[in-house]
N, C-alpha and C positions, 0 to 999 in steps of 0.2 A: 879548189875543191868547186869552186861559183862554177869554173868548167865545164867540167866533167857535167857536174846537171844538168846546161845547156844540152849540150850532145847530147844526152841522153832524153833529155824531152824533145830533142825535135829528130830525134830516131824515131822515138811513140806519134809523134804529128807525121811523120810523113810517111812511117808505115799504118798509118789510120787511114789516112787521105790517099793511101793509095789500094787497099784495099776499098772505098766505095770503085771502086772503078767500073771493076770487071761486074760485069753482065750474062746473066743465062738466059738464053732461051731452051720451053719447050715445045713441042712441037708434039701435038694430041692428031693417033691418025684416027680413023674409022678402025672400029671392033671386026675382021664378019665371021660373020657363024655357021657353019657347016652344022646339016646335019646326022644323028648319028644312026648306024644301023646295027642292032641288037639279031643275031640269031637266040634264041636261045631250045633247044632239044630238051624232050621231056621223055623218061624213060618210063617208055607204058609198062617195062614187065611190073618195076615196082604196086602197078597198081590193080594191076591183075590180081596179084601175091596177096595182095592187103584184102580185096574182094574174092575172092579162093577162105581169104583166113576165116575174114562175117560173115561171108554162109555159113562154113560150117561152126563159129560158133552160132549163128543163127537155126541152125538146126537142130540141134542138141537143145537149144533153150527150146525150140519147139516141143522134141519127147518126151523133154521132160514136164511142157506145162498139160500132156497128154496123160 
C-alpha cells in the first residue's frame, strides 16, 4: 500500500516539475492602419419629389390664408 502511494506521489512530483519547464513567447508586431475610402451616392430624385410635395402644401396654405 505504501509502495502505491510512493509511486503516485512520485508521479505527481514529476508531472508538476515537467509542467514548469515549458516557456512561451509572444511576439508583438506593429499594427498597420490603412485609410478607408467610402463613396456615397445620394438620390436627388427623392429630394426633388419632397420639395415638390412641400411646395404644393405651402401653395395650398397661402391660398387658405388669402
